[in-house]
N, C-alpha and C positions, 0 to 999 in steps of 0.2 A: 499497103504502102502507097500504091498509086492513088487510091482514094484519099488517103491522108494528104498526099502532095497536092491533089486537086483541091481538097478542102482548104489547105494552107494557101494555095494560089488564089482561091476565091476570097479567103479572108484578107490577104494582102491587097487584092484588087479592091475590095470594099473599103479597106482602110485608106487606100490611095484615093478612091473617089471621095471618101469623107474628108481627107486632107485637102483635096482640090475644092470641095464644097466650102470647107471652112476658110480656105484661102480666098475663094471667090467672095464668100460672105464678108470676110474682113476687108477685102478690097472695096466692096460695095458700101460697107459701113464707113470706111475712111472717105470714100468719095462723097458720101452723104453729109460729112462734116464740113465740106467746103462752103465758104460764105456765098450768099447771094450777091451778085455783082451787077445785075441788070434788072430792069423792071421798076416796080414801085414798092415802097415799104411805108407803112403808116406807123409813126412813132410818137408816143405821148411825151411831151416835153419840148417839142419844136414849136416855134411861133410862125414859121413860114417855110415853104419848100426849100430844099437844099439839093444841089446836084453833086453827085460823086462820080467822077470819071476815072477810069483806069486805062492806061495805055498798054501797048503790047508787052511791056516789061513789068507790068503791075504797079508802076508808079501812079500814085493817087493824086488827083487834083480836085479840091472841094471848093465849091462856090456857094456862098450863103448871102442872105440879105442883111445880116447883122452879125456882130462878133460872137454873141452868146450862142446863136445857132451854129456858127462855124466851129466853135470849140466843142459843142455837143456832138457835131458830126465827126470831128476828129477823134473824140473818145469812142464813138460808135465804130468807126472804121478800124482804129487800133485794136479794139476788142474782136472785131470780125477776123482780122488777120493774125493777131498775136496774143489771143486770150491766155493761152497756157504760159507763155513767156511772162506776161504781166502778172499772172497769179503767182508764178514762181518767184518773181522779183519782190512782190510785196510780202510774201512769206519769208523771204530772206530778211527783209527789213523788220518784220514783226518778230523774227526768231521763232517761227512756227513750222519749221521743216519736219521735225520729228512726228508731228501729227499725221503726215502723209507718207513719210519715208521710214519711220521707225527709229530704233535705237541708234542706227548708224549716224543719224543727224543730230543726236542729243548734245554732243560736245559743241557742235557749231551753234546750236540754239543757246546753250549756256553763254557762249562768248557774245553772241548778238544781244541777248537780253541784258547781260552785264553792262555793255556799252550804253544800252538804252536808246537805240536809234528811233524806235517807234514812239517811245515816250517823248522824245524831243520833237518828233513830227507832230504829235498831238498838241503839244504846247505851241509850236510855231503856227499850226493851223488856227488855233484860237486867237492868234494875234495878227492874222493877215489883214491888210488893208481891204476895205469894202470891195474895190474893183478887182483886187487880187483874188479874194474869196469867191466872188461871182464867177470869175474865169474858171477856177478849180471846180466849183459846183456844176458849172455847165458841162465841163469835160466829164466829170463823174456821172452826171445824169446820162450822158451819151453811152458810157460804158454799161451802166445799169439798164439802159434801153435795149442794148444787145442781149444782156442776160435774160431780160423779160420777154424777148421776142420769140422764144421757142426754138431758136436755131440750135441744132445739135452741138454738143460740146466737143472740143477736140479730143482725140483718143487718149491723151495723157490722163484726163479726168476719169475715163472709164477704166483705164489700166490701174490707177491708184485708188479707185473706188470712192470718190467724193465729188461734191458739186461746189462750185465757187460761191462764196458769200457776196452779197451786194458790196459795191465799192463805196468808200468814204473819202473825205478830203485828205486825212492823214495818209491814206494809201498812196496818194500822188506825191506828197511831200517826202515820204520816207525813201523813195527811190533816189531823189535828189541827195538825201543824206548818204545813201550808200555810194553814190558816185563820188561824193566828197570824200568819203572814207577811202575809196579805191585810189584816189589821187592825193591823199595826204598821208605820207608814210613816215613823218618825222619821229613818231613815238617808237617805231621799230629801230630807227637809227640811234635814238637815245639808249634803247635797251642794248643794242649792239656795242656801243662804246662802253656802257656800264659793264657789260659782260667781259669785254677785252681788258678793261682796267682791273676787273676782279681776278682775271687770269694772271695778273702780274705784268701785263704789257704796260710799259711806261708811256707817259704823254709824248715824249720825244719819238719813241718807236711808233706810236700811233700815227704821227705825222708822216712816217715813212710808209706804213702799211696803207694809210688812207690819205694820199697826198692832197694838198690844197689845190683849188682851181688855179691853173697856170696864169701867171701874171701877164703873159704875152698873148693869151687866148682871146678870141673875140667876145664882146659883150653885146647884148641886144641894143642898148642905148649907148651913145657916146657922150662925153662930157659936154660937147657943144649943143647936144640935143635938149639938155635939161634946163628947166626954168628955176629949179631949186638951187640955192647956194651950196657950193661944195666946200664945207667948212672943216671937215676932219676926216681922218682915216677911219675905216671900219675895223673893228675887232683887232686891237693891237696885239693881243696875246697869240703866240704861235699855236698853242693848243686849240684856241677857239677858231682858228682858220681852217680846221679840218673840214674837208668837203668830200665825203665818199659818194661817188656818183653811182648809186646802186638801184636806180629806178627800174622796175619791171616795165611799167608803162612809159611810153615816150611819144613824141609827136613832132611834126614839122609844120610851120606855116611861114609864109613870106608874102610881102607885097612890094611891087615895084611901081614907081611913078611913070607917068607918060613920057617923061624926058628920056627914059631908058627903054621904051617899047616902040615897036614898028607902027602901032596904031595911034600913038600919041595920048593914050589913056592907060590907066593902071591895069595890071593883072594882080589878082589875089589868089593864092593857093593855100590849101590846108589839107593835112592828112593826119588825123589823130590816131595814135597807135595804142590800141586797147586790147582786151582779151577777145580772142576769136571764139565764136560759138555758133551753134545751129539752134534757132535762127540767129541772124545777125543782131547786134546791139541796136542798129539804126533802122529807120523806116523812112523812105523818101516820100516827100509830100509837097504839094503846093496848096496854100490856104489863101482864099480870096473872099473879102467882104468889103463893104464901103470903108475906106480909110485903112485897109489891111490887105496887103498883097505880098506874099512871101513864099519862098521855095527853098528847100534844103533838106537837112537831116533832122528828123524828129526822133524822140525817144518814146517808144511805146510805154504808156503809163504816165506820161507828162504832157501837158498842153503846149502848143506853140512849136516853133522851129529853133533848134539849138545852134546850128551852124548853117549859114546860107546867105541869101541875098533877098532884097526886095526890089522895088523898081527904081531905087535911088542909091542904095548903099549895099556893100557886101562886108562880111566879117568872117573871121576864122579864129579858132582857139587852139592853144596848146597849154600844157600844164606848167605853171610857174614852179610848183613844188614849194610854195611858201611855207615857212615854219609857223603853223597856226595850232600846234599841239605842244603841250609841255607835260612831262611827268614829274610828280612831286613825291619825294621820299617821306613817308609818314613815320612819325615816332608813335608806334602803336602802344596803347596803355591797356594792357590786359584784355585786348579784343573788344573792349566796350567803347573805346574812343581813341582820339589822337590828340597830340599836343599842338595847339595853334594859338599864336600870340600870347603865350604864357599860360594858357588855360587848357584843361582837358575838355575837348568838344566831343560829345557823343556822336557816333555814326548815325546818320539817317538810314534806315533799312527799308528797302523797296522789295516787296515780295513778288516774285514772278512764278506763275504756275505754268509749267511746261507739260503739255499733254503729249503722250507718246502713242503712236499707233498700236492698237491692241489693248488699250484700256489703262495703261500705267500713267501715273501723274507724278511729277517731281516738283517740289517747291524749292525755288532758288531764292536765297536771301542775298540781295545785292547791297553792299555797303556804299553809301554815298557820303561825300565830303563837301566842303565849301568849294573845292575845285571841280568835282565831278566824281564819277564812279571809281572804285578801287579796281582797276582793270586787271591787275596782276592776280586777282582771285580767279580769273577765268583762263589763265595760261596753264598749259600742261606742265611746264617746267618753270614755275615762278621763282623769282629771286627771293632771297631771304627777307629783304625789306619790302613791305607792301608799298605800292605806288598808286597814286590817284592821277587821273587824266583831266587836264584842262584843254578844251578843244572848242573852237568857235562854232562848229556845226552842232554842238549840244546847247548853244545859247537858246534862250526862250523865244527870241525873234529871229526870223530868217525870211528875207524877202527876195530870194533869188529868182522866183518865178515872175515877180513884178519886173525885175531887171530884164529878163529875157523877152517878155511880152513887149516891153518898151523898146528893146532893140529891134524887134520885128517891125515896129511902126516907124522907127527913126528915119529921118530924111536927110540929115546932115551930121557933121561932127559934133556940133553943140548938143543936138538932140540925142545923139549916141552916148555922149558923156553923161548927160542928165539921166538917161535911162539906167546907166550903170551905178548911179550913186547908192542905191540900196543893196548892191551886190555884196554877198557874204563870202562864201567858200564853195568849192575850191577856187583859189585864185587862178586866173587864166591869163595867158599872154594873148590879148585880143589884138589882132591886126585888122585894119579898117581901110576901105577905099570907097570913093563915091564917083558918081557920074560927072561931077565937076572937075575931077582930076586930083582931088586931095587923097593923101594916104596918111595913116596914123597908127599909133600904138598906145595901149594903156594896159596896165596890170591892176585891175580892181580887186578889192577884197577887204576883209576885216583883219588888218595886220596888227598884232598885239604890240603895245608899247611896254617893253621890259625895263626893269631897273638896270642901271649901269653895272656891268659885270655879269649879267645874266644873258647868255647868248642863245639859250635853248638847245645847246648841243648835247648836254648830259642832264640826267635828272638832278633836281635841286631840292633842298629841304622844304617840306610842306609846312613850315612853321609860321607862315605869314610874311616872312622877310623877302620873299621873291615873287609876290603876287603881281599880276599884270596891272598896269596903270591906265588902261583904256585901249582905244584903237586909233590908228592913224586916220586923219580926215581925208576925204576924197581928193582935196586939192594937193595933198602930199604924195599921191600915188605916182609911180613912174609913168610918164607919158610923153608923147611927142607928136606933133602934127607937121607933115611935110619936111622931114629931115633933109639936110643938105645933100647927102649922097643919093637920095632918091630911091632908097630901098631899105626894108626892115626885114630881118630874118630872125626867127625864133626856132630853137630846137632843144628846149629844156636846158639851155646853157645859161650862163650868168646874165642877169638882166642889166644890172647897173655897173657903171665904171668905177674905178678907184676914186674914193673920196665922197661917194654918195652918203648923205647924212644918217642913213640907217640901213640895216641889213634885212632883206626879205627872208633870207635863209643862208646857210653855208653849205647846203647839199645841192650841188649843181651837177648836171649830167656832163660827161666828157664832151669836149667841143668838136669831136670828129664830124658829126652830121652838120653842125653849123658851118664849120670850115669848108666842107665840101659844097654846100649850097652856095655860100658866098663865092667860092672859086668858080662855080659854073655860071652864076648870075653876072659876075664881073668879066667873064671871058668874052662876051659879045657886046657890041655897042648898042644894038637895037634888038630887043627880045621879042619873040613871038609866042603865040599860044602853044605851038609845037615845042618851043624851048621849055615852057612851063611843064609840059608833059615829061620831057626828057629829064628834067631835074627831079621831078617827083618819082620817076621810075629808076633813078640812078642807083647802081649797086657796086660802085667802085669803093674799095675799102682803104681809107686812110690809116686804119689800124695796121694793115699790111705794109703801108709805106713806112710806118714807124719801126716795124719789126724786121724789115728786110735787111738792115745792116747787121742784125744778129745772125741771120742766115749766112751772110757773107763771111762772118768771123768764125762760126763754129766749125769744128772738124767732124765730119760724118763718121759714124761708128761701123758702117758696113757699105757694101756696094749699092744696096737698094736705097740707103739713106743718101748716098752721093747722088744717085739718079733723081731722087725726090727733091733734093736741095737744088740741083740744076734746073729742074722744071719750075720750081717756085721762083728762082732768081730770074728766069726768063718770062715769067707771068706778069700781066699788067695790073693785077690786084682786083679784078672785077669778080665779085662773088656770084657768078651766074649759076643757075640751077643745073646747067649741063656741064659745068666745069669740074674736071678732076682736081685741078690745082686748088680750087676753092675748098673742096673736101679736105685735101691735104693740109691746107693752112688752118682750117677750122679745127681739125683734130690736133694739130701741133700746138696751136694757141691754147686749146682746152687743156692739154697736158701741161703747158707752162703754168696755167693758173693753179696747179696743184702745189706749187712751190712752198707756200707758207702753211700748208694744211696742219702740221703738227703744232705750230705756234698759235694759230687763230682758232683751231677747232672746227674748221669748215673744209669740206673736200675740194671746193673750187673757190678761188679768190680772184674774181674778174676785176682787177685794178691795173689797167695797162701801164700807168706811170710808175707804180711800185715795181712792176715786173721789168720794165725797161731800165730803170735805175739799177736794179739788182743785177741784170744781165750785163750791164756796162761797167758797173763799179764793184760788184760783189755783194753778197748777202749771207747772213749766218745760216740760212735755210738751204743753201746750195749743196753743201757737203752731205753725201748720202750715208746713212747708217749701214753698218755691217760690211764696210769695205776698208782695206788698208790704205787706199789712195785717198787723198784729200781732194775731192772734186771741186772744180770752180763752177761758176754759174754758166759759163759756156759749155762745160761738160754736162751740166744739167739740161741745157737746151738741146744738146746733141742726143742725150738719152730720151728727152721728150719726143724728139723726132722719131726715134726707134719705136717708142711706145705708140705713137700716132700711127705708124705704119702697121704695127701689130693689130691695132684696133681696126684699121681699114681692111686688112685681110680677113679679120673675124667677121666684119660686116658683110663682106662679099659684094661690095658695090664699087662703082667707078666714079659716078657723078654726084655732086653735092645734093641735088634735088632728089636723088633716089632715097636718101635717108633723112634729109632736112625737108620735112613736109609741113605745110601750114595745116593744122588740125582744127576741125570745126565740130566739137562734140556737143551732143544734146545733153542738157543738164541732168536728165534722169534716164532717158532711153539708152544712153551710152553704156549703162551698167546692165543692160538686158540684151537678149538675142536680137531685139529690134534695132540695135545700133547699126546693123547693115543697111537698114532703111533710113535711119535718121542722120547718121554721122557722115561727114565728108572730109576729105583731105586731098591736097594737091601739092605737087613738087614746087619748091620755092627757093629763091636765092637769097643773097644778103646775109647780114649778121646784125648784131646789136648796134653796130656803129655805122652802117650804111644808111643813106638817105631813105631808100626803099628798104625799110628795116626788116630784119629777119632774126630776132633774138631767139635763142634756143636753149633748151635744158641741156646742160653739159653732159648729163648722164645718158639721156635718150636721143639727143640732137633734134627732138621734135620742137616745133614752133607753135607756141600757144598764144602769143601776142603778135600783133602786126597792124598794118594799115586798115583800120576798121571802117574808114570812109575816106574818099578822095574827092576833092573839089578844086576846080579852077574857074575863076570868074573873070570874064572879059568885060571890063567897064566901058569899052567902046561899043560893044554889041552884047548886051546882057543875055539875049536869047541864044548866043553862041557859046555860053558857059557850059561847063561839064561837071558831072558828078557820077559816083559809083560807090557801091559797098559790096562786100562779098556775100555769098549765099544768095538770098533772094528776098522778095518783099513779103512772102507768106511764111507763116510758121506751120502750115498744114502739110503733112508729109507727102500727100499725093497731088498737091497743087503744082501746076506747071511753073509757078513762080517760087517754089521752095528753094531751088538752088540754081536757077537759070542764069544768075548774074556771076556765079563763081568762075566759070571759064573766062568771062570778060575781065573780071578783076585779076585773075591769074596772069593773063597775057598783057595787062596794062591798057585795056580799052575802057572807054567811058560811055555814059549815056548823056544825051543832051539835057541840060538843066533849064528847061523852058517852062515858063508859066502857062503857055498854051501849047498843046500838042494834040495830034489826032487821037481820038478816044477809041479803044477797043471795046469798051462796055460803058454804059451809063446807068447809074442807079439813082432814082429820084426818091429822096426821103421827104415824106409829107407829114404835116402835123396830124396827130391822132388824138382820140378822145379817151 
């Protein structure tokens, strides 16, 4: 027995040593995949030497002797630090995830192939302007130079058992298409309305469940700002004024003129709210070549700087949410065609071969129409009537890269506007400032011209009677230079004032964030850089301000509810991560959103103005089933508070940030035991309506979207500007820069946004043969 125990002990000891050896081997392997950041590298494709500096935070500054070499080096560095992320992104755009992930990704591939993102990217690439194509090809050559350099691949490739293919031009364009898809959600809104109407919800009731944008709420532009004549009211029909603010993504930006600042020059701030992930969506870079000097946030997989500044101007973007998608109801004729302009037009069928890991292959037959693909074929629960999609980002021409590269070089307002002329989608709220003291705004994009009566709010017959009539010209885009008030604020709220000649969309975000930003900016006579930080990090909830009167009126159902109500009434509404009141309010509001569940078929209905009206005036959904008593809406609110307290007790937490965490999952490793190494999460405050936003899943309270990048530009001293993004610069798990920026982002700190900074390492890229 003792011998057996000794043998068992020896075996366990050997296994422990083996495990330690494997762990050490894995560590050494992972360390070996880190990029070379110092010394010299010889790369075929360069025409002259290029310097790549990295500072102590991993922020990259590249200096080249010409633009082609500069973009080559940018592609090389992006691939060094984020190759797996770039590979995953292009496979999403190509609809080729099942090849590496197996059956689990098959339905997603079907959806992506049906839409045809990569087909659209290939067509757009073939039609690029010469200088645009040259920039893309230079960037792609840099990515491929890294693949050919012999550098070890990131561990994700070893884990999934494949090597990346060389990059091509469409691989660059397809990620721009995917970003446009992420920020263009009108097709889902059309399906939502179509579904509700099919459930028997009347148009009048829809206006109650999905209230229109408030007439007294702020708009980005004022009537006096516009050069266009204000000739008529928009959308006279009440039904067509529906505006459900159901964005997952949100963003803030603003610009204030020197007349309102302590420096006498503008400040420009931007914080796009997008999906949080490991690694981050963005990569901080400075790019410098003759005639080109710019710094800001770049997208791995795409050349140039998307948000940032150069030596003369600064810009920031938020999503307009413009309606550039329409669904068309098809009169299907025996599956072989559809009726269009009085004739039966046969479907064009595009065959897509989807390979699945393990050897299986599926042939997907995508039906195409004059509008675009029949996307309802790819839905899990499709409506009875097939619907085709018309979307500007599936057009054969797309010159968004030309627009951004032009912005990077622009030196004044006129050059900025000229650069934006080829801009397509997604339409963005561009705020602008320059060293001369000018501030401006423009919403560029391909805005469809629809026939009278077609608002894009619901699917329309695809018989040719509701076809688009073209796009609005750039001179008709909403824009202003140096508005009278000296400030411009955008927070996905309504762009244009009453009377604007056409509608960009009817789907606007609730005005809470915009109102709070304006409130803070107008509170001081002279604003400083510290004030810009305070606004960007503000988490006071105007949602609470609106719902506080409900708390005053309701009658608590228990002593604990009475105590909770008293605490909430004494609270100032700041959704801090350490606040117990913030937790109570979030849980109570979440329970309130359950009110119309039976009517709308969704468990949570986050429509504050519907809820407020119901709680003040009554609503058919307030009476609870299974009781003899006819409950009022204030009774429902009191019951919601009890349920919120039950949920709080079940959670076993006291502060909001204990359960409301900003989550940063790795796209693949999060589903493996390696998630402990790859994923991150931090306590966070805020909610969907605070400036420093913290939207959360009502079922889990987890935060999957948030400030993906923060930027504050000081036009009086450009080198005093600031920026930050969460996680870190590197996508390599053992890099010191994998997650070193996350603690700074969490507590609201920034990095200096300098074109010149002390270098921690210098890598010289030299022309090779």
